[in-house]
BAKEBA-870816 format. One record per residue (C-alpha): residue in one letter; x, y, z. Coordinates in steps of 0.2 Angstrom, whole numbers, padded with zeros to 4 digits, always signed. Layout:
# residues N
aXYZ ...
# end
This chain:
# residues 154
x+0002-0064-0022 x-0001-0068-0040 x+0002-0086-0045 x+0004-0091-0063 x+0000-0109-0067 x+0002-0120-0083 x+0003-0138-0088 x-0003-0151-0099 x-0015-0166-0101 x-0005-0178-0090 x-0008-0166-0075 x-0024-0159-0080 x-0034-0165-0065 x-0021-0159-0053 x-0019-0142-0061 x-0038-0140-0060 x-0038-0144-0042 x-0023-0133-0038 x-0031-0118-0047 x-0047-0120-0036 x-0037-0123-0020 x-0025-0108-0023 x-0040-0097-0026 x-0047-0104-0009 x-0031-0099-0001 x-0033-0081-0006 x-0020-0081-0020 x-0023-0072-0036 x-0022-0086-0049 x-0019-0084-0067 x-0022-0100-0076 x-0012-0101-0093 x-0020-0118-0098 x-0025-0130-0103 x-0043-0125-0099 x-0050-0142-0106 x-0043-0159-0107 x-0034-0164-0123 x-0023-0179-0123 x-0013-0172-0138 x-0009-0155-0131 x+0009-0149-0129 x+0015-0143-0113 x+0027-0129-0119 x+0013-0119-0125 x+0005-0117-0107 x+0021-0118-0097 x+0031-0105-0107 x+0016-0093-0106 x+0016-0096-0087 x+0035-0093-0086 x+0035-0078-0096 x+0021-0070-0085 x+0031-0074-0070 x+0047-0066-0078 x+0037-0051-0083 x+0029-0048-0065 x+0042-0047-0051 x+0035-0054-0035 x+0024-0067-0043 x+0027-0085-0043 x+0023-0100-0054 x+0017-0118-0054 x+0020-0129-0069 x+0016-0147-0070 x+0015-0162-0082 x+0017-0181-0081 x+0034-0180-0073 x+0037-0162-0072 x+0054-0164-0081 x+0050-0156-0097 x+0040-0143-0089 x+0054-0137-0078 x+0066-0138-0093 x+0054-0127-0104 x+0051-0114-0090 x+0070-0113-0087 x+0072-0107-0105 x+0063-0091-0101 x+0077-0078-0097 x+0078-0074-0078 x+0067-0089-0073 x+0073-0102-0060 x+0061-0117-0060 x+0064-0131-0048 x+0057-0149-0051 x+0051-0154-0033 x+0046-0171-0027 x+0045-0166-0008 x+0041-0152+0003 x+0059-0151+0008 x+0065-0149-0010 x+0051-0135-0012 x+0058-0126+0003 x+0076-0127-0002 x+0071-0121-0020 x+0065-0105-0012 x+0077-0103+0003 x+0093-0107-0007 x+0089-0105-0025 x+0076-0091-0025 x+0066-0101-0038 x+0051-0092-0044 x+0043-0108-0052 x+0039-0125-0044 x+0037-0140-0057 x+0027-0155-0052 x+0024-0172-0059 x+0006-0176-0059 x+0009-0195-0062 x+0020-0196-0046 x+0010-0186-0033 x-0008-0185-0025 x-0017-0169-0025 x-0014-0167-0007 x+0005-0170-0009 x+0005-0157-0023 x-0004-0144-0012 x+0008-0147+0002 x+0023-0144-0009 x+0015-0128-0017 x+0010-0122+0000 x+0028-0123+0006 x+0035-0116-0010 x+0024-0101-0009 x+0026-0097+0009 x+0045-0099+0010 x+0056-0084+0007 x+0073-0083-0001 x+0085-0083+0013 x+0096-0070+0006 x+0112-0078+0013 x+0127-0071+0004 x+0134-0088-0003 x+0117-0091-0010 x+0115-0074-0018 x+0133-0075-0024 x+0129-0091-0033 x+0113-0084-0041 x+0123-0069-0047 x+0135-0080-0056 x+0121-0089-0065 x+0113-0073-0069 x+0129-0066-0076 x+0131-0082-0087 x+0114-0081-0093 x+0116-0062-0098 x+0133-0063-0106 x+0141-0080-0105 x+0154-0075-0093 x+0160-0089-0082 x+0167-0085-0065 x+0185-0088-0061 x+0188-0104-0052 
# end
């Protein structure tokens, strides 16, 4: 599986560790940067590249990360067709895939150890979407809204 990753200076060390760890686990990792530490870099540059790559490549998944993961998740969700989930536990990572078919996990580098990040990413990448009808119905509603602004009847 191909995994696209992008972040910023606030999670630079965590990102470097995840890139190496993912490759060791056998994933095809595409690192969208940053490739060197710059305390003034801007996460949208790297996160949007990663999210666009995931959107363009069905079946791939992504990891975005920054200080809190909030801005990174928001940026990734601006890419049409992307569902990015901010996760702070392995349970949230599992539910993001099982119930929401999220393609991108967003992590806060200032809030987790490298080991915690690896555990969340592992669960995220290994958990399939459940396909349960109610979850698919809800995803279809969001997709329809994204495409044409149509709200479902209540």
